[in-house]
C-alpha positions in Angstrom: -30.2 31.2 -43.2 -26.4 31.4 -42.6 -25.6 28.1 -43.1 -26.5 28.0 -46.5 -23.3 30.0 -47.0 -21.3 28.5 -44.9 -21.7 24.9 -46.7 -21.2 26.1 -50.7 -18.5 26.8 -52.3 -20.4 29.7 -54.5 -19.0 32.6 -55.6 -22.2 34.2 -56.9 -26.3 33.4 -56.8 -28.3 33.6 -59.0 -30.8 36.5 -57.5 -33.9 34.2 -57.0 -31.0 31.8 -54.8 -30.2 35.2 -53.0 -34.0 35.6 -52.3 -34.6 31.7 -51.1 -31.0 32.2 -48.4 -32.7 35.6 -47.7 -36.2 34.0 -47.4 -37.7 36.9 -49.1 -39.2 37.7 -52.8 -37.2 38.5 -56.2 -38.4 41.3 -56.5 -37.1 42.5 -52.9 -33.7 41.1 -54.2 -33.8 43.0 -57.6 -35.2 46.0 -56.1 -32.3 46.1 -53.3 -29.9 45.7 -56.7 -31.9 48.5 -57.9 -31.3 51.1 -55.4 -28.0 50.0 -54.5 -28.7 48.1 -51.6 -27.0 44.7 -52.8 -24.4 44.3 -55.2 -25.2 42.3 -58.4 -22.7 41.9 -61.4 -23.1 40.9 -64.8 -22.1 37.1 -65.7 -23.6 35.2 -69.3 -26.4 37.8 -69.5 -27.3 37.3 -65.7 -27.8 38.9 -63.1 -26.1 37.4 -59.6 -24.9 38.2 -56.4 -20.7 37.8 -55.3 -21.0 36.1 -53.2 -18.8 38.3 -50.3 -22.2 40.9 -50.8 -24.4 38.5 -49.1 -22.5 37.4 -46.5 -22.0 41.2 -45.7 -25.5 41.9 -45.9 -26.6 39.1 -43.8 -23.8 40.6 -40.9 -25.2 44.1 -41.0 -27.9 44.2 -38.1 -32.2 44.8 -39.1 -32.7 49.5 -40.2 -35.1 49.1 -37.6 -32.6 47.8 -35.2 -34.0 44.3 -35.1 -36.9 44.9 -33.1 -40.1 42.7 -33.4 
């Protein structure tokens, strides 16, 4: 997952790209943006996720403590 971020020089990701990196559905990413858990900005009329926001999200521990 994180290696996809390291190898890219992108500054933003589409919601679909973000979902692919996180391994979730696009609707889940949209929901995270809507409720404020993930920052997104409008670029050329499309919502995109800044790379630093995605990196920050990946660095945070899971809400459930990471337990399975």
